[in-house]
N, C-alpha and C positions, 0 to 999 in steps of 0.2 A: 504494500500500500504506500503511495507517495505521501509526502508531507502535506500536500494540498488536500488529499482525500482524508487524511487523519484529522486535519484542521476542520474540514467540512463536517466530519462526524461529531466533533466536539461542538461545533456551532449549532448542529441540529439536535443536540441532546437536551431535551426539554427539562430535565431535572438538574442541569448544571447550576451550581451555586452562583448566586448573583455576583459575588466578588470576582469569580473567574470568568463569568460571562461578560462582565463589563471590561475586564482586561483584554479578553479575546476580541471583542468588538473594536478595540483600539489597535491592537497589533495586526489585525486582519488587513489593515490598510497599508501595511509596510511589509513588502514581500520578504525582505531580508530577516526581519524580526520574526515573521511567521515561520520561515524555514528553520531558523534556529530553535524555535519553540517546539517544532514537530518533526524535524528531520530524523530523529531517532527517539527511542524510549530512554528516559533518564537511566543511565547505566547503574545497575546494582552490581557492584564489584566485590572483591574479597574484603574490603573494608566497609561495605554498606553502600550508601549513596549520598551524594552531595550535589547541589545545584542551585541555580537562582530560583527564588520563589516567584510563582506566577502561573498563568494558564498554559497548558500544553503538556504533551507526553514527555517532553524533555525538561520539565520543570518540577520543582518541589511544590506540591499542592495536595489537597484532600485526597484526590483520586490516585496519585502516584504513591502517596504514603499508604493508602488503603491496599493498593496492589502489592507493595512490598510486604506489608503486614500479613496479607493473605498467604503470600509465599512462605514467610517465616512460620505461620500457623500450620501450613501443610507439612512443613519439615518437622515440626514438633509432633503433630498427629502421627506421622510415620514412625516416630520414635516410640510411640506407645502411650498407654493411659498414665503410667507413672510420670512420664515427662510432662504430660498435660496437667497433671495434678501439681507437680512441682512449680510449674508456671513460669512466667516471664516478668521481670522487673523493668519498669519504664521510668526514665528520668529525662529531664530536659533543662536546657540552659536559658539564658535571658533573651534569646533571639526572637525576631518577628515570627509569629505563628507557632512558636515552640509548644506552648500549652495545648493549642488546638491539635497539632499533629500528634503529640503524645497521647491525648485522649482518644484520638482516632485510632491509633495503634492499639491501645488498651481495649477499645470497644471491638475491634476486629478480632483480637485474640479471644475475648470473652464470647463473642458470637460463635466461635469455633470450639467452644467448650474448654478453653485453656485458661487457667487461673492467671489473672493479671494483678500485679502489684504496682500501684501508681503513686509517684510523688506528685503532689499538687502544686508545689512551689519549686523554683529553680534549685537544682542540686548539681554538684560538680560531677564530671565524668569519673574521677577516681572513687567518689562515694557510690556511684552506680556500680562500679566493679566490686567494691566492698560489699554492697547490699546483695548482689547476686550470691556471693559466697556465704554471707551471714544468714540469708533466708533459705539457703539450700535450693535456690531456683534452678531451672533447667537452662534459662537464657536471660539475657538482659538487652535492653534497647536504650540508647540515649539519643535524643533529638538535639543535634548541635551541628554547627559548621565551624567549630573551633574559632580560629582567628580571622576567618574570611570577612569580607565587607558585609555591611548590613543586609544587602539584598539576597544573601545566601542562607540556606539552611541545609541540614543533612540528617542522616539516620545511620547510626553505627550499631553493630550487632555483636553481642558478647556471648561466650559459652559458659557452661556451668562452673568452670574454674575461675571465672571473673576476667579472663583475657578476651581480647577480640578473637573471633573465630579463626582457628588455624585454616590453612589453605584447603585441606580436604573437606572440612565441614562447611567452609565458605562456598566452595564450589557446589556442594550439595544444595545449600540454600539458594544460590544463584539459579540452579536448575529449576527448583520449585517456583521461584519468582517468575522465571521466564515462561513456565507452563500456565501461569494464571491467565494470561491473555489480556483481554480488553479491560482496562482499568475502569472504564465507565459502567461496565456490566456488574460490578461487585456491589451488592446491596449494603447499605450502612447498617450498623448494629444499633440496638436500643440501649444507649448509654445509661439512661436513668434506671432502667430495669436491672442492668448488670451491677450498678452501684447498690441497689436495694437488695439484691440476692447475694451480694458478696463476691460475685465473679470478678468484679473489679474492687480490690481492696486498697483503700488510700493508706499510704504508709505514714504520712504525717511526720512527726519529729522522733519517732520511736527508735530510729537507727542513728540519729545524729550523735548522741552521747557515746554509743558503742564505737563509732568511727573515730571520734575525737580521742577517746581513751587509747586506742591503738596508735594514733599519731603521736600523742604525748609520750608514749613509751619508746619512741625512737631516740629520745634525748640521751646524750652521754653525760651531760652535766645538768641535772635537774635543779640543783641549788648551787649557784656560785655568784660571786659579786659582779661578774661581768654583765649580768643582766641589767644592772642599774646604770652601768657606764655607757652602754651602747644606745645610739639613737637610730631608729629605722622609720622610713616613710613607706607606706604600702598603699597600692591601689589595685582593685580587681577589674579596672577598666569597664565598669558597668556590667560585669559578668556575675556568675553564680557563686563566686567564692567569698564575697565580702563578709557576710555574717558569720560564716564558718571560721574564717581567719581571725575575725575580731574575738570570737569566743575562745578560740584556740590560744591566742597570744595572751589573753587575760588569764587563762588557766595556767599557762606556762610561766607567768610571772614577769613578763617583760614590761616594765613600767613606762619606758620611753618609746613605745611602738605607736606611731602616729598614722593617721589615715587621711587620704585625699577624699574628704567627705562628698565632694561634688560627683565622685565616681563610684561611691559605695553601693548605691541602689541599682539593682538589675534594670537595664534599659537596652532593648534591642536596637534602638536608633543610634546608640553610642554618641550622644549629642556633643560631648566635649572632645571628641577624637576624630582624626582623619581615618585612622585604622586601629582596631582593638588588638593590635599585634605586639606583644612584648619584645619581639625581635627588632622593632623599629624605634628609632630615637624619638619620633613624634609621640609615641605612647607614654613617654616619661615627662612630657611638658609640664603638667600640673604637679607631678611628684617632685620634679626638680625645683619648681617654684617654692613649694612647701619645704623641701629639703634645705634650700638656701636660707629660708627664713628661720629655720630651727637648727641649722648646722648639723643636719643628720649625717651619720656615717655611711648609711647604705639606703638605697631606694630599691623597692621590689614591686614588680607588677605581675599580674597573672592574666591569662587570656579568658575569654567569656565562659568556657566550660571548665576552667580550673585545672587543666592538666599541664600547661606550659607556664614557665616562669622566667622573667627577665630581671637582671640585676645591674644596678649602676653603683659605683663606689666613689666616695668623695676624694678629690685630689685638689689640694689648695682650696680655691673658692668655687670650683666647678665639679662636675661629675663625669666619670669615664664609664661608658657602657661595656659590660663584659659580653663576649660572645657566648653562645651556648656551649661551645667546646671549652672555653676558659672556665666557666662556672662548673662544668662537669669535672675538670681537672682539679679545681680547688676542693670540691666535695670529695673526690676520691682521696686526695691527700689528707684531708681532715678526718674522714671516716675511718680510713685504714690505719692512720696514726693512732687514733683513739682505741681501736680494737687491739693493736699491738701493745699499747701501754697498759691496757687492762688484762693482757694475756688471753684475749678472746679471739685472736686471729686463727681461723681454721686452716689446717694444712691443705685442704682442698678448696680453698676460697676462689671464687671466680667473679670477674667483672664482665659485664656484657655491654657491647656497643654496636653501632651499625657500621656498614662498609663505607659510609660517607662521613663518619665521625673521626675526629683527629686521633692520630697515633700517640699524642702526648698522654692521654689517659692510659694507654697500654704500658708505656714505659714507667709511669708513676706506679701503676698496679704491680708491675714486675719488681720494681725497686722495693716494694713492701712485701713481696712474697706471694702475690696473687697472680693467677693466670688470667688471660683475657680471651673472650670469644667474640668474633664478629658475626653479625646476622644481617639479613637484608633490611633495607629501610622500612620502618614501620614497627611500632612498639609491640605489636602482636607477636612478632618473632621472638622478642625477649620474653614475653609472657609464656610463649610456647616452651622456651628453654627452661624457664623456672619450673613449669609443670613436669617436664621430662626429668630434670635432675632431682626434683622432689621424689620422684618414683624410683630412680636408679640409685640415688645417694652418691653418685659419682663426684658431683661438685656441690658446693654450698654457695648460694647467691650472696654476693656482697654489695652489689650496686649495678644498676642498669641505666643507660642514658643514650641520648642521640643528640646530634649537633643542633637540632631544631628546638632546643630549650626544654626538653623533656627528661625528667629524672625520676628514679624510683629508689627509695632508700630501703624500705622493708616490704616484702611481697605479700602482705595481707591485702594489698591491692595488686592487680595484675596488669596495670597500665601505668603510664607516667602520672605522677601525682604532684601537682604544684603545692598542695597543702602540706604534705610531708616536706617538700623542698623548701618552702618558706621557713619552716621551723629549723631545718638543718642549716640553711644558709645563715639565718639569724644567729644560731648557736655558734657556728664557725666564726662569724664576724666578731661575736662577743669574746670568744676564746682567744682569738689572735689579737684583739684590741688590748687584752690584759697583758699581752707580751709586747705591746707597743707597735703592733703591725696592723696594717689595713689588708683587705683582701687583695689589693693590687700589689702590696709588698710580697704576699705569699705567692702570687702568680709570677712575679719577677724572680723570686728564689727558685721556683720550679723551672723557669726558662734557663736560669744560670746552671742549674744542676743537670738538666736533661737536654738542653738545646732549645732554640727558638722555633717552636712549631706554630706556624701561622696558617690560617685557612681562609678561603674566600668562597662566596656563593653568588652566582649570577642567575637570575630568574627571568626568562623571556616569556611574556604572555602572548598566546596565540588563541584568541577566542573563536568560538563557533565552529561550524563544520569545516570551513577553510583552514582554521587553525589546527584542528585535529589532524587533518590531512597533511599539513605542513610538518607537524611534529613527527608523524609516522614516516614521512618522506625523508626527513633528516636522518633518522635512525637507520632506515634502509640504505641510504647513501653511505653512511659510515661503515656498514657491513659489506657493501659491494666495493667500496673504494677505501680500504682501511688507512688510518693515519699511520705514518712512520715516524713522525716527530711532532713535538709541540714546542713552540717558541724557540726552535733551533736545538732543542734537547731531544736526543733519540729516545724512542719508546723501547723499553726492554721487554715488556710483556703486556698482554691485554687479557682482561677477563670479560667474557660475554655471558651474562647471566641468563640470557634467553636460550642460547645453545648449551649453557652450562659447561663452557670450555675455557681453559686458560691456555693461551698460545704465546710462544716465545719468538722474538725477532731473530735470535741467534740460531734458529733451526732445531732447537730441542723439541722433542715430541710433545704434542699437546697433552694437557692433563684435564681430568674431569673435575668440575666444581661440585661440592656436596650441598651447596645451598639451593633452595628451590628456584624454579624458573622465574625470571623477572626481566622485563625489557630494559635492561641497564647495561651500559658499557663502562668499564674502568680501565684506564691506561696508567701503567707504572713507568716512570721515566728513569733514565740512566743515572740521574743525580739524586734519586731518592724521592723526588716529588711525585705526585699523582693527580690525575684528573678523572672525574667520574661524570657521566651524562645520563640523566634519567628524566622521563616525563613524570610530572606530578600525578599522584593517584587521586587527588582531591580538587585540583584546580587546573584551568586550561593553560598550563605552563610547562616549559621544558627547563630543567635546572642543570647548571654546570657547577660541580663542586671541585675545588682546587685545594691541595694540601702541599705545604713545603716545610723544610726544616734546614736551618743553618746554625752555625755556632754563634752568630751575632744577630741582633735585632735588625740592623741595617741591611744585612745580606738577605734575610728572610723577607723583609718588606719589599725590597727591590725585585727579588725573584717572584714573589706572589703577584706583584703588579704587572710584571712582564708576561708571565704565563696567562694571567687572567685576560689582559688586553688582547694578546695575540690569539689565544684560543677562541675568545668570543668573536673576534673578527673572522677567523677561519670558519666558524660555525655559521656565521651570517652569510658568507659566500656560498656555503653548501645549501642553505635554505633557498637561495635564489637560483 
């Protein structure tokens, strides 16, 4: 069926909700917008789905959420009555339409005889993960688009271990979603009836205290004077984590933990921000203002669903933003040092990171006696490893992180957890301040000890059908006409995660990669640098990751700038 035919079907649907009907009547006059809204079904991938809110089969709306939920329901029913009885936990963040989409999902599950547990107010993604485990549920759903712009929303699916679905289970759910067919043909459930019968149970605040108790237990120094000396400014960027962090830090006893009050209430319009992304300097604007007024040592922000965290550290009269890799390195140094000093460092300890995350974390972990394991991009792969090693006892989880500002300190949650991270970062900052050091001083010490590991990221946006074709064309081009050098530096080996092959330029025999399939290419350069190229799984972007290491800061900065500039230019040529 062509996009025009699909659009006509929607226009002719007499039960189409007024909101979507009005939007559709507007975009019907713009052929480009109409094609983008209907040229495909909104993709339900291994991480769930995410897209712009609006009318159309390629948009987040009542009908696409209902279709996704019906597919998930069919998957649960196929697992049997016990799975249906265990049920599904549903949470949502502060975004537009999040409460409505969450209720739609709960109603669809209940209509299919599946017990639904619903949060009625915004909760963080890590608390959803915790709640699945705490309630012994079969699955979990969180309605969120993380740090995307306000016009986006999404739908992430979790397994009974509290982690995002592994690839095998995700593929099974995808198959069920694809079998659902016409999203307009699915009848709505009777929400009021399900609430009365208990098929939809409202969770309320019953699990908040249990979650916070677990978070408080990650502290290494529950009582020490540094809590009074440190000043921190925090903002949830209008997201779901504000009230949770406020309660947490009061219970933890940090007296000088201050809040950007203008951004504390959940608001999906993000009125004080250009982007609710803690990776971007603009997200710290109000926090910096308050920080300068109060001479705060550290600024911390979290994204709308409370799984990513950004950090800025005071230097003279200004603030320096840490990268995700740098925050991860500092946390590894602090946490493993504390374990060693307490004599609690396990002989089989392991740190987990992704293939695009800095190698600085690896060398710090090895320095302290821990091994490190790389996984594909996406925290679900870390969650999967936690579950695997819990069963085999081969390794003990010490820390998991990714360069995109996601960290996990203790695995009672099986996804990145900004709430845990806020507490751990604050405690580390207080600990080092008692030694006369800032977190920047700690980072400098790590560079001096291990080398200056610097990383860069370039994101190229390619929206719509044309953009998707362009991104796929670039990856095809790179496989058909392989790179031999980057910025004049020879490539020593290449890893293609789609073919699961490692190939060598010097003619050595190809090796098989053990990681799952993914449309990603990584190049290792002769000087120890690396470049990785991957399409985003959640946004219309292609991303270039670059990593370098040199014995001095100046060398690393120069090398990173040269490789980033020349590689980006080469990719632009290949796009055209």
